[in-house]
C-alpha positions as CSV (number, residue, x, y, z in Angstrom):
1,M,-10.8,-24.0,2.3
2,K,-11.4,-21.7,-0.7
3,A,-8.9,-19.1,-1.8
4,L,-8.1,-16.8,-4.7
5,T,-4.9,-18.0,-6.3
6,W,-2.4,-16.8,-8.9
7,Q,-2.3,-19.2,-11.9
8,G,-0.1,-17.2,-14.2
9,I,0.2,-13.7,-15.7
10,N,-3.2,-12.1,-15.6
11,E,-4.8,-15.3,-14.6
12,L,-6.6,-15.8,-11.3
13,S,-8.8,-18.7,-10.0
14,V,-10.7,-19.5,-6.8
15,E,-9.4,-22.9,-5.8
16,K,-9.5,-25.3,-2.8
17,V,-6.3,-25.1,-0.8
18,P,-5.1,-26.6,2.5
19,D,-6.4,-25.0,5.7
20,P,-3.7,-23.0,7.5
21,Q,-2.2,-24.5,10.7
22,I,-0.4,-23.2,13.7
23,L,3.3,-23.6,13.0
24,N,4.8,-21.5,15.8
25,T,3.7,-20.7,19.3
26,R,3.3,-17.0,18.4
27,D,0.9,-17.7,15.5
28,I,-2.9,-17.2,15.4
29,I,-5.4,-18.4,12.8
30,V,-7.8,-15.8,11.6
31,R,-11.2,-16.4,9.9
32,V,-11.1,-13.7,7.2
33,T,-14.3,-11.6,7.1
34,K,-13.1,-9.0,4.6
35,S,-10.0,-8.7,2.4
36,V,-9.3,-6.0,-0.2
37,T,-7.4,-5.6,-3.5
38,C,-4.4,-3.4,-3.6
39,G,-2.7,-1.6,-6.4
40,S,0.6,-3.4,-5.6
41,D,-1.2,-6.7,-6.3
42,L,-1.5,-5.6,-10.0
43,H,2.3,-5.8,-10.3
44,L,2.0,-9.5,-9.4
45,L,-0.8,-10.1,-11.8
46,G,1.2,-8.5,-14.6
47,G,4.3,-10.5,-14.1
48,Y,6.4,-7.5,-13.0
49,V,7.4,-9.3,-9.8
50,P,8.7,-12.6,-11.2
51,F,8.7,-14.6,-8.0
52,M,5.2,-16.0,-8.0
53,K,4.3,-19.7,-8.2
54,K,1.2,-21.2,-9.6
55,G,-1.3,-21.7,-6.8
56,D,0.0,-18.9,-4.6
57,V,-2.8,-17.2,-2.5
58,L,-3.0,-13.4,-3.0
59,G,-4.1,-10.6,-0.6
60,H,-2.4,-8.7,2.2
61,E,-5.0,-6.3,3.6
62,F,-7.6,-7.8,5.8
63,V,-9.8,-8.0,8.9
64,G,-11.2,-11.0,10.6
65,E,-11.9,-13.1,13.7
66,V,-9.4,-15.1,15.7
67,V,-10.3,-18.8,15.8
68,E,-7.1,-20.4,17.2
69,T,-4.0,-19.2,19.1
70,G,-0.5,-20.5,19.6
71,A,0.6,-21.4,23.1
72,N,2.7,-18.1,23.6
73,V,0.1,-15.7,22.3
74,R,-0.8,-13.2,25.0
75,N,-2.8,-10.4,23.4
76,H,-5.5,-12.4,21.6
77,R,-8.0,-15.1,22.2
78,A,-10.6,-16.9,20.1
79,G,-13.5,-14.6,19.1
80,D,-11.4,-11.3,19.0
81,R,-12.0,-9.1,15.9
82,V,-8.6,-8.1,14.6
83,V,-7.0,-6.1,11.8
84,V,-3.6,-7.3,10.8
85,S,-0.6,-5.4,9.4
86,S,0.2,-6.5,5.9
87,F,4.0,-6.7,6.8
88,I,5.1,-9.4,9.2
89,A,7.5,-8.3,11.9
90,C,8.9,-10.1,15.0
91,G,8.9,-7.1,17.3
92,Q,12.3,-7.9,18.8
93,C,15.0,-7.4,16.3
94,W,17.1,-4.2,15.9
95,Y,14.8,-2.8,13.2
96,C,11.6,-3.5,15.1
97,S,13.0,-1.9,18.2
98,R,13.3,1.3,16.2
99,E,9.7,0.9,14.8
100,L,11.0,0.1,11.3
101,Y,8.8,-2.9,11.2
102,S,8.8,-3.6,7.4
103,L,12.6,-4.0,7.7
104,C,12.3,-6.8,10.3
105,D,15.2,-9.2,10.2
106,N,12.9,-12.2,11.0
107,G,9.7,-11.6,9.2
108,N,10.9,-12.8,5.8
109,T,11.7,-16.5,6.0
110,N,13.0,-16.5,2.4
111,P,15.5,-13.6,2.3
112,A,17.9,-14.8,-0.4
113,I,16.0,-13.3,-3.3
114,T,15.8,-9.8,-1.9
115,E,19.3,-9.8,-0.5
116,E,20.5,-10.4,-4.0
117,L,18.2,-7.7,-5.5
118,W,18.6,-5.0,-2.9
119,G,21.6,-5.9,-0.7
120,Y,19.5,-6.7,2.3
121,A,16.1,-8.3,2.8
122,P,13.0,-6.5,4.1
123,G,10.4,-8.1,6.3
124,G,7.8,-10.6,5.0
125,C,4.5,-9.7,3.6
126,F,1.2,-11.7,3.2
127,G,0.5,-12.9,-0.3
128,Y,3.3,-11.0,-2.0
129,S,5.5,-13.5,-3.8
130,H,8.3,-15.7,-2.6
131,A,10.7,-12.8,-2.6
132,M,8.7,-11.5,0.4
133,G,8.6,-14.8,2.3
134,G,6.1,-16.8,0.3
135,N,3.4,-16.3,2.9
136,A,-0.2,-17.3,2.0
137,G,-2.4,-14.3,1.4
138,S,-5.7,-13.1,2.8
139,H,-8.1,-13.7,-0.1
140,A,-9.1,-16.9,1.6
141,E,-11.4,-18.2,4.2
142,F,-8.6,-18.5,6.8
143,I,-5.1,-17.2,7.2
144,R,-2.1,-17.9,9.5
145,V,-0.7,-14.8,11.2
146,P,2.8,-15.1,12.6
147,Y,4.0,-12.9,15.5
148,A,0.4,-12.2,16.2
149,D,1.0,-10.1,19.4
150,V,3.0,-7.7,17.2
151,G,1.1,-7.5,14.0
152,A,-2.6,-8.1,14.9
153,F,-4.7,-5.4,16.6
154,T,-8.1,-5.7,18.3
155,V,-10.7,-3.6,16.5
156,P,-12.9,-1.3,18.8
157,D,-16.5,-2.4,18.9
158,D,-17.7,0.9,17.3
159,V,-15.4,0.7,14.3
160,N,-17.0,-1.3,11.5
161,D,-15.1,-3.8,9.4
162,L,-15.1,-1.7,6.2
163,R,-13.4,1.1,8.1
164,A,-11.0,-1.0,10.1
165,L,-10.0,-3.0,6.9
166,F,-8.0,-0.2,5.5
167,A,-6.0,0.3,8.6
168,S,-4.3,-3.0,7.6
169,D,-2.3,-1.3,4.8
170,S,-3.8,1.6,2.8
171,A,-4.2,4.0,5.7
172,S,-1.0,2.9,7.4
173,T,1.0,3.3,4.2
174,G,-0.5,6.7,3.5
175,W,0.0,8.0,7.0
176,M,3.6,6.8,6.9
177,G,4.3,8.8,3.7
178,A,3.0,12.0,5.3
179,D,4.7,11.3,8.6
180,L,8.2,10.2,7.4
181,G,7.9,12.7,4.5
182,G,8.0,15.4,7.3
183,V,4.6,17.0,6.7
184,G,4.0,19.7,9.4
185,P,1.8,22.7,10.1
186,G,1.6,25.2,7.3
187,D,3.1,22.9,4.6
188,V,1.9,22.6,1.0
189,V,1.7,18.9,0.1
190,A,1.3,17.3,-3.4
191,V,0.3,13.7,-3.7
192,W,0.7,11.8,-7.0
193,G,-2.1,9.1,-7.2
194,A,-5.7,9.3,-6.0
195,G,-6.1,5.6,-5.2
196,A,-6.7,4.4,-1.7
197,V,-3.1,5.0,-0.6
198,G,-2.9,8.4,-2.2
199,Q,-6.2,9.5,-0.6
200,M,-5.0,8.3,2.8
201,A,-1.7,10.1,2.4
202,A,-3.6,13.3,1.6
203,R,-5.9,12.9,4.6
204,A,-2.9,12.2,6.9
205,A,-1.3,15.4,5.6
206,I,-4.4,17.4,6.4
207,L,-4.6,15.9,9.9
208,L,-0.9,16.6,10.5
209,G,-1.6,20.3,9.8
210,A,-0.8,20.9,6.1
211,E,-2.1,24.2,4.9
212,R,-2.9,22.9,1.4
213,V,-2.9,19.4,0.0
214,V,-3.2,18.8,-3.8
215,V,-3.8,15.3,-5.2
216,I,-2.9,14.5,-8.8
217,D,-4.6,11.8,-11.0
218,R,-6.4,11.4,-14.3
219,Y,-9.5,9.5,-13.2
220,E,-12.3,12.0,-12.3
221,Y,-14.2,9.5,-10.1
222,R,-11.2,9.1,-7.9
223,L,-10.6,12.9,-7.8
224,E,-14.2,13.4,-6.8
225,Q,-13.7,11.1,-3.9
226,V,-10.7,13.2,-2.9
227,R,-12.8,16.4,-2.9
228,Q,-15.8,14.8,-1.2
229,H,-14.3,12.5,1.4
230,V,-10.7,13.7,1.9
231,G,-11.1,17.5,1.7
232,A,-8.1,18.1,-0.5
233,E,-7.6,20.0,-3.8
234,T,-7.2,18.1,-7.1
235,L,-5.4,18.3,-10.4
236,N,-6.2,16.2,-13.5
237,Y,-2.8,15.8,-15.2
238,E,-4.4,15.1,-18.6
239,H,-6.2,18.5,-18.5
240,T,-3.6,20.8,-17.0
241,D,0.1,21.6,-16.6
242,V,0.9,20.1,-13.2
243,G,4.1,21.9,-12.7
244,G,2.7,25.3,-13.6
245,E,-0.4,24.7,-11.3
246,L,1.8,23.7,-8.4
247,R,4.0,26.7,-8.7
248,E,0.9,28.9,-9.0
249,R,-0.6,27.5,-5.8
250,T,2.7,27.8,-3.9
251,G,3.9,31.3,-4.7
252,G,6.3,30.0,-7.2
253,R,8.3,27.8,-4.9
254,G,6.7,24.4,-5.4
255,P,5.3,22.0,-2.7
256,D,7.2,21.5,0.6
257,V,6.5,17.7,0.5
258,C,5.8,15.6,-2.5
259,I,4.4,12.1,-2.0
260,E,4.5,9.5,-4.8
261,A,1.6,6.9,-4.4
262,V,1.6,5.4,-7.9
263,G,4.5,2.9,-8.2
264,M,6.1,0.9,-11.0
265,E,3.3,1.1,-13.6
266,A,2.9,4.9,-13.7
267,H,1.2,6.6,-16.6
268,S,1.9,9.9,-18.3
269,P,0.4,11.7,-21.4
270,G,3.9,12.7,-22.4
271,P,6.6,10.9,-24.6
272,D,8.4,9.6,-21.5
273,F,5.5,7.2,-20.9
274,A,6.0,5.5,-24.2
275,Y,9.8,5.3,-23.6
276,D,9.4,3.8,-20.2
277,Q,6.7,1.4,-21.2
278,V,8.7,0.0,-24.1
279,K,11.8,-0.5,-21.9
280,Q,9.7,-2.1,-19.2
281,Q,8.0,-4.6,-21.6
282,L,11.4,-5.5,-23.1
283,R,12.7,-6.0,-19.5
284,L,15.4,-3.4,-20.0
285,Q,14.1,-1.7,-16.9
286,T,11.7,-3.2,-14.3
287,D,9.8,0.0,-13.3
288,R,8.1,3.0,-14.9
289,P,9.2,6.0,-12.6
290,T,7.1,8.8,-14.3
291,A,5.4,10.0,-11.1
292,V,8.7,9.9,-9.1
293,R,10.4,12.0,-11.7
294,E,7.6,14.6,-11.6
295,A,7.6,14.7,-7.8
296,I,11.4,15.4,-7.8
297,Y,11.2,18.0,-10.5
298,H,8.2,19.9,-9.0
299,C,9.2,19.7,-5.3
300,R,10.6,23.0,-4.0
301,K,14.3,23.5,-3.3
302,G,15.1,21.9,0.0
303,G,11.9,20.0,0.1
304,S,11.0,16.3,0.8
305,V,10.0,13.6,-1.6
306,F,8.6,10.3,-0.2
307,V,8.1,7.2,-2.5
308,L,5.1,5.1,-1.4
309,G,4.4,3.3,-4.6
310,V,6.0,-0.1,-4.9
311,F,9.1,-0.5,-7.1
312,A,11.0,-3.7,-7.7
313,G,14.3,-3.0,-9.3
314,V,15.9,-0.5,-11.6
315,V,14.7,2.5,-13.6
316,D,16.2,4.7,-16.3
317,K,16.5,8.5,-16.6
318,F,16.4,9.0,-12.8
319,P,16.9,12.7,-12.1
320,L,19.7,12.3,-9.5
321,G,21.1,15.7,-10.4
322,A,17.8,17.4,-9.4
323,V,17.8,15.6,-6.1
324,M,21.4,16.7,-5.3
325,N,21.4,20.2,-6.7
326,K,18.0,21.1,-5.2
327,G,18.9,19.8,-1.8
328,L,16.0,17.4,-1.7
329,T,15.4,14.7,1.0
330,L,14.3,11.5,-0.8
331,R,12.9,8.6,1.2
332,G,10.8,5.5,0.7
333,A,9.7,2.5,2.6
334,Q,7.3,-0.4,2.7
335,M,4.6,0.3,5.4
336,H,5.5,0.1,9.1
337,G,1.9,-0.9,10.0
338,Q,2.6,-1.9,13.6
339,R,3.8,1.7,14.2
340,Y,0.6,3.3,13.0
341,I,-2.4,0.9,13.3
342,P,-3.3,1.6,17.0
343,M,-3.3,5.3,16.4
344,L,-5.3,4.9,13.2
345,L,-8.0,2.8,14.9
346,E,-8.3,5.6,17.5
347,R,-8.8,8.2,14.8
348,M,-11.3,5.9,13.0
349,Q,-13.2,5.6,16.3
350,R,-13.3,9.4,16.6
351,G,-14.5,9.8,13.0
352,E,-11.4,11.7,11.9
353,L,-10.5,9.0,9.4
354,R,-13.2,7.4,7.3
355,T,-12.4,4.8,4.6
356,E,-15.7,3.1,3.8
357,H,-16.0,5.1,0.5
358,L,-12.9,3.3,-0.8
359,A,-14.8,0.0,-0.9
360,T,-16.7,0.8,-4.1
361,H,-17.3,-2.9,-4.8
362,V,-18.0,-5.6,-2.1
363,L,-18.1,-9.0,-3.6
364,P,-18.1,-12.7,-2.5
365,L,-14.7,-14.3,-2.7
366,A,-16.0,-16.5,-5.5
367,D,-16.1,-13.3,-7.6
368,G,-12.4,-12.6,-6.9
369,P,-11.3,-12.8,-10.6
370,R,-14.0,-10.4,-11.6
371,G,-13.2,-8.0,-8.8
372,Y,-9.6,-7.8,-9.9
373,A,-10.6,-7.2,-13.5
374,L,-12.8,-4.3,-12.4
375,F,-10.0,-3.0,-10.2
376,K,-7.3,-3.4,-12.8
377,D,-9.2,-2.0,-15.7
378,K,-10.8,0.9,-13.7
379,K,-14.2,-0.4,-14.7
380,D,-17.5,0.8,-13.1
381,D,-15.6,3.5,-11.2
382,C,-13.9,0.8,-9.1
383,V,-11.5,2.2,-6.5
384,R,-11.1,-1.0,-4.4
385,A,-12.8,-4.4,-4.6
386,V,-13.5,-6.0,-1.2
387,F,-14.0,-9.7,-0.9
388,E,-16.1,-11.5,1.7
389,P,-15.2,-15.3,2.0
């Protein structure tokens, strides 16, 4: 089959790779109908996650049709249209029993790397390096889905592929940030990042009853999507003082919940960006935490900060004093998709959650390298590039 593969730093190629096979009785094989780029993939392309091998298939957010099932699969049969959580979880371990699916003890079949990095290994992820299990990704004609009764979900007939596609990761991740960040009725919420995950976090906050939601970014075409499709307020950090504006809009207190949806390659117009970028390029730190710092500084006393953006290792100048002395709650997680996808599909079915606008570019899989170039370089107002094998 054909698949989009990693060939080296900032080098992608569509190649012929072996077809996936059923390896365990709980597996299914899915014919991918749509797969989408993700901002976290850019960390792989740029070499910031140094556990890729030449020929690895990328992609972790997808929808498709079941074509084969293992002997012990109960919830799916050939012909079913499914959306699949990007994180792989067994559904039976201690963490899965507490709905902490991305922390599954059994989803990552190569845990040694992340045990060394972080003390314990999280679950596995499709197409996200050998540190996260070395699983083949979804930018391909077919994909093997382990633990299919846990991680794959039948899409309602009246939810189209472009809407269901984003339940796989972006909508689940965004909803998790608002939910585990503690958003409730009457809250003021600030979201750093107006990409797909940031937009979905903002929409989740609105649906959870937040009184005001403010999304912060520098790209006007993304901020326009926020205003038009999400219904949140916006701030362009290159044109305004974010801290001052947030205080002004919250009676001087600051937001109740701050959600960081940017990750390890954050940008800033200030001198801290140059400092972080130099240290990152010299590998003196692995991540640029600009947006996390801002979220911590601008959150109200006693508020909550949730980190949704992907980080790999260590950062410098982390404001731990602000976290402690302001009494902040600081949380983060990879997405617990199995916890949220059924609910999200219901909301998509009711029209409460629409995601089609995020798919600004729909391309054949053969154009995968060009799609990633558009996405990475923010060309042609690209928010997400969707590939159709």
